[in-house]
C-alpha positions in Angstrom: 57.6 25.2 -22.6 59.0 27.9 -24.9 57.7 31.4 -25.0 55.1 32.8 -27.4 56.0 33.2 -31.0 56.8 36.5 -32.7 53.9 39.0 -32.3 54.2 39.9 -36.0 53.4 36.3 -37.0 50.0 35.1 -38.2 49.7 32.6 -35.4 50.0 35.4 -32.9 47.5 37.7 -34.6 44.9 34.9 -35.0 44.4 34.4 -31.3 42.1 37.4 -30.9 41.0 37.6 -34.5 37.6 36.8 -35.9 37.3 33.6 -37.9 36.8 34.6 -41.6 37.7 31.2 -42.8 34.4 29.7 -41.4 32.3 32.0 -43.6 33.4 29.8 -46.5 31.7 26.8 -45.0 28.3 28.6 -44.5 28.5 30.3 -47.9 29.3 27.1 -49.7 26.4 25.3 -48.1 24.0 28.3 -48.9 25.2 28.1 -52.5 24.4 24.4 -52.7 20.9 25.0 -51.5 20.4 27.8 -54.0 21.6 25.4 -56.7 18.9 22.9 -55.8 20.8 20.4 -53.8 18.9 18.7 -50.9 21.3 20.0 -48.2 20.5 19.5 -44.6 22.8 21.0 -41.9 23.2 20.1 -38.2 25.5 21.0 -35.4 25.8 20.2 -31.7 25.3 23.6 -30.0 28.3 25.1 -31.9 26.6 27.2 -34.6 28.5 30.2 -33.5 31.8 28.5 -33.3 31.6 26.9 -36.7 29.8 29.8 -38.5 26.8 27.8 -39.4 24.5 30.3 -37.7 24.5 32.1 -41.0 23.1 29.1 -42.8 20.5 28.6 -40.0 19.3 32.2 -40.4 19.0 31.8 -44.2 17.4 28.3 -44.2 16.0 27.6 -40.8 13.9 24.7 -42.2 17.1 22.9 -43.3 19.0 23.4 -40.0 18.8 21.3 -36.9 20.3 22.2 -33.6 21.0 18.9 -31.9 22.4 20.3 -28.6 25.1 18.4 -26.7 24.3 15.0 -28.4 26.9 14.5 -31.0 26.3 10.7 -31.4 22.5 11.3 -31.9 23.4 14.0 -34.5 25.5 11.5 -36.6 22.9 8.8 -36.4 20.2 11.3 -37.4 22.4 12.4 -40.3 22.6 8.8 -41.4 18.8 8.7 -41.3 18.5 11.8 -43.4 20.9 10.5 -46.0 18.9 7.3 -46.3 15.9 9.3 -47.4 17.9 11.1 -50.2 18.9 14.2 -48.3 22.5 15.5 -48.4 23.4 16.0 -44.7 26.4 18.1 -43.4 26.9 17.9 -39.6 29.6 19.7 -37.7 31.1 19.8 -34.2 34.5 19.9 -32.6 36.8 17.4 -34.3 37.8 15.8 -30.9 34.1 15.0 -30.2 33.2 14.0 -33.7 36.1 11.5 -34.3 36.4 10.0 -30.8 32.9 10.2 -29.2 31.0 9.4 -32.4 33.4 6.8 -33.9 30.9 3.9 -33.5 28.1 5.9 -35.1 30.4 7.0 -38.0 31.6 3.5 -38.5 28.3 1.6 -38.3 25.6 4.0 -39.1 27.3 6.0 -41.8 30.3 4.2 -43.4 29.2 0.6 -43.1 25.8 1.7 -44.4 27.5 3.6 -47.3 25.6 6.7 -46.7 26.9 10.1 -48.1 27.1 12.0 -44.8 29.5 14.9 -44.7 31.1 15.0 -41.3 32.8 18.3 -40.4 35.3 18.2 -37.6 36.3 21.8 -36.8 38.8 23.2 -34.3 41.0 20.2 -35.1 44.5 19.5 -33.8 45.7 21.8 -31.0 43.8 24.8 -32.2 41.7 24.8 -29.0 44.9 24.7 -27.0 43.8 26.3 -23.7 40.5 24.4 -23.6 42.4 21.3 -22.6 43.3 17.9 -23.8 39.7 16.8 -24.0 39.2 19.3 -26.7 42.4 18.5 -28.7 42.0 16.4 -31.8 45.4 14.7 -32.4 44.1 11.2 -33.1 41.2 11.9 -35.5 43.1 11.4 -38.8 44.3 8.0 -37.6 40.8 7.0 -36.4 38.9 8.2 -39.5 41.4 6.8 -42.1 41.0 3.4 -40.5 37.3 3.3 -41.2 36.6 1.5 -44.5 35.0 3.5 -47.4 35.4 6.9 -45.5 37.1 9.7 -47.4 39.3 11.9 -45.2 40.0 15.5 -46.2 42.0 18.3 -44.5 41.6 21.5 -46.5 44.3 24.2 -46.1 42.1 27.3 -45.9 38.6 28.6 -46.5 38.7 28.7 -50.3 39.9 25.1 -50.4 37.2 24.1 -47.9 34.5 25.7 -50.0 35.8 24.0 -53.1 35.9 20.6 -51.3 32.3 21.0 -50.0 31.0 21.8 -53.4 32.9 19.0 -55.0 31.4 16.6 -52.5 28.0 16.7 -54.2 29.5 14.3 -56.8 31.2 12.1 -54.3 29.3 8.9 -53.4 31.2 8.0 -50.3 30.9 9.6 -46.8 33.5 12.2 -46.0 35.3 13.5 -42.9 36.4 17.1 -43.3 39.1 18.2 -40.9 39.3 21.9 -40.5 40.8 24.4 -38.0 39.4 27.4 -36.2 38.6 29.3 -39.4 41.6 31.5 -38.7 44.1 29.9 -41.0 45.8 32.4 -43.4 44.7 32.1 -47.1 46.8 29.8 -49.3 44.5 29.7 -52.3 42.3 32.1 -54.3 38.6 31.7 -54.3 37.4 29.1 -56.8 40.5 26.9 -56.4 40.2 23.6 -58.2 39.6 20.7 -56.0 39.8 16.9 -56.8 39.5 14.3 -54.1 42.6 12.2 -54.0 44.6 14.5 -56.1 47.4 16.4 -54.3 48.5 19.9 -55.2 52.3 20.1 -56.0 53.7 23.5 -55.2 57.2 22.5 -56.3 59.8 19.7 -56.6 63.1 19.4 -54.9 66.0 17.0 -55.0 67.1 17.5 -51.4 63.7 17.1 -49.6 60.0 17.3 -50.2 57.6 18.5 -47.6 54.2 16.8 -47.6 51.7 18.8 -45.5 47.9 18.8 -44.9 45.3 21.2 -43.5 46.6 23.9 -41.2 50.2 23.0 -41.8 50.2 23.9 -45.5 50.6 27.6 -44.9 53.6 27.4 -42.5 55.1 24.7 -44.6 54.9 27.0 -47.7 56.6 29.8 -45.8 59.4 27.4 -44.8 59.5 26.1 -48.3 60.0 29.6 -49.7 62.6 30.5 -47.2 64.6 27.3 -47.9 64.5 27.7 -51.6 65.6 31.4 -51.3 68.6 30.0 -49.3 69.5 27.7 -52.2 68.1 24.5 -50.9 66.3 22.2 -53.4 63.0 21.7 -51.5 59.6 20.6 -52.8 56.2 21.1 -51.3 53.0 19.0 -51.7 49.5 19.9 -50.2 48.1 16.4 -49.5 44.6 17.7 -48.7 43.1 14.2 -49.1 44.6 12.0 -46.5 42.4 9.1 -47.6 42.6 8.0 -50.4 46.2 9.2 -50.5 47.6 10.4 -53.8 50.1 7.5 -54.2 51.5 8.8 -57.5 52.4 12.2 -56.0 54.1 10.5 -53.0 56.2 8.1 -55.1 57.1 10.8 -57.6 58.4 13.0 -54.7 60.3 10.0 -53.3 61.9 9.4 -56.7 63.2 12.9 -56.9 64.1 13.6 -53.2 66.4 12.1 -50.7 64.1 13.0 -47.8 60.4 13.2 -47.4 59.1 15.3 -44.4 55.5 15.0 -43.5 54.0 17.9 -41.5 50.7 17.5 -39.6 48.9 19.1 -36.6 48.4 15.5 -35.3 50.1 12.7 -33.6 52.8 11.3 -35.9 51.3 7.8 -35.4 48.5 6.8 -37.9 47.9 10.2 -39.6 49.5 11.7 -42.7 53.0 10.4 -41.7 51.7 6.9 -41.2 49.8 7.0 -44.5 52.9 8.2 -46.4 55.1 5.6 -44.6 52.8 2.8 -45.8 53.1 3.9 -49.4 56.9 4.2 -49.3 57.4 0.9 -47.5 55.2 -1.0 -49.9 56.9 0.5 -52.9 60.4 -0.2 -51.4 61.4 3.4 -51.8 64.9 4.4 -50.7 63.8 7.9 -49.7 64.1 8.5 -46.0 60.9 9.6 -44.3 60.7 12.0 -41.4 57.3 12.5 -39.6 56.9 15.9 -38.0 54.0 16.5 -35.7 53.2 15.7 -32.1 55.4 12.8 -31.0 53.1 10.3 -29.4 52.1 12.3 -26.4 49.0 14.2 -25.0 49.5 17.7 -26.3 50.1 20.4 -23.7 47.6 22.9 -22.5 48.4 26.5 -23.6 47.3 29.1 -26.1 47.6 27.8 -29.6 50.3 30.5 -30.3 52.6 28.9 -27.7 51.8 25.3 -28.8 52.7 25.9 -32.5 56.1 27.1 -31.4 56.6 24.5 -28.8 55.9 21.6 -31.3 57.8 23.4 -34.1 54.7 23.6 -36.2 55.2 27.2 -37.2 57.2 28.2 -40.2 60.4 28.7 -38.3 60.1 25.3 -36.6 59.4 23.5 -39.9 62.3 25.2 -41.6 64.6 24.3 -38.7 63.4 20.7 -39.0 64.3 20.6 -42.7 67.7 22.1 -42.1 68.5 19.5 -39.4 67.4 16.7 -41.8 69.7 18.0 -44.5 72.6 18.5 -42.1 
């Protein structure tokens, strides 16, 4: 295992920081209630971890504390949705995607109910809590469920925009977010459209396609590479399903390499989704999947893990330089 990353980096500072990003979740839900939407919110004994305690204090009659019964929470949310309510339920991503997979598939998605599932502390962001709390399979699991939209916002403002946009989205949604400590990428009020990627730049050498917590370090690497004269592009693929096929193929038409970056196993997640698009289109662009390489992630502070798996800006930049030779 490598040593910790630079103490001046955002990953190091976040370890003992508060989680300002999670305030965007509660604030967005509070706004929706005040706008007249029939929002109901639930969590599995984690209202302090996900920031929903603020919503509970404001609208206690719209909040349910389910305790350590995640599967029951998802089924109850399906019941709420069937009566016309707009339920948002949240717990650790590892528990929501794995433990509740059957309830999500059968009670929510198969029944076509507009439940909003919020998997927080995704990826390796709960590093020292152990493998049982790591969510490195959830994108693969959720995108394999029919008629379920899968979204990985890059920061708090984009999460808030996605939550508000969801009121006009008929399908159930899985939101994959971090610990609420991701550095800000976008300004408040950022435009959000499901299935429409955000292109930060185009490049003839290589295009980085990132999602969720990996957008910020990918953007830092992108800026450093462009400053060094490399023709590199960057795409924020916030909606992993349905994938923005047009954006992927456009990048492949302009770049020799495509590099996907995700805080997830390289199998079945963002990299797998992009691979499917490129293969079906017969694209000549070479794909490199960057993430956790088919293993159970190690147990350590997140600061160490990001460096170890080269998921910090320096690691992503180094990966691009190696690809370009």
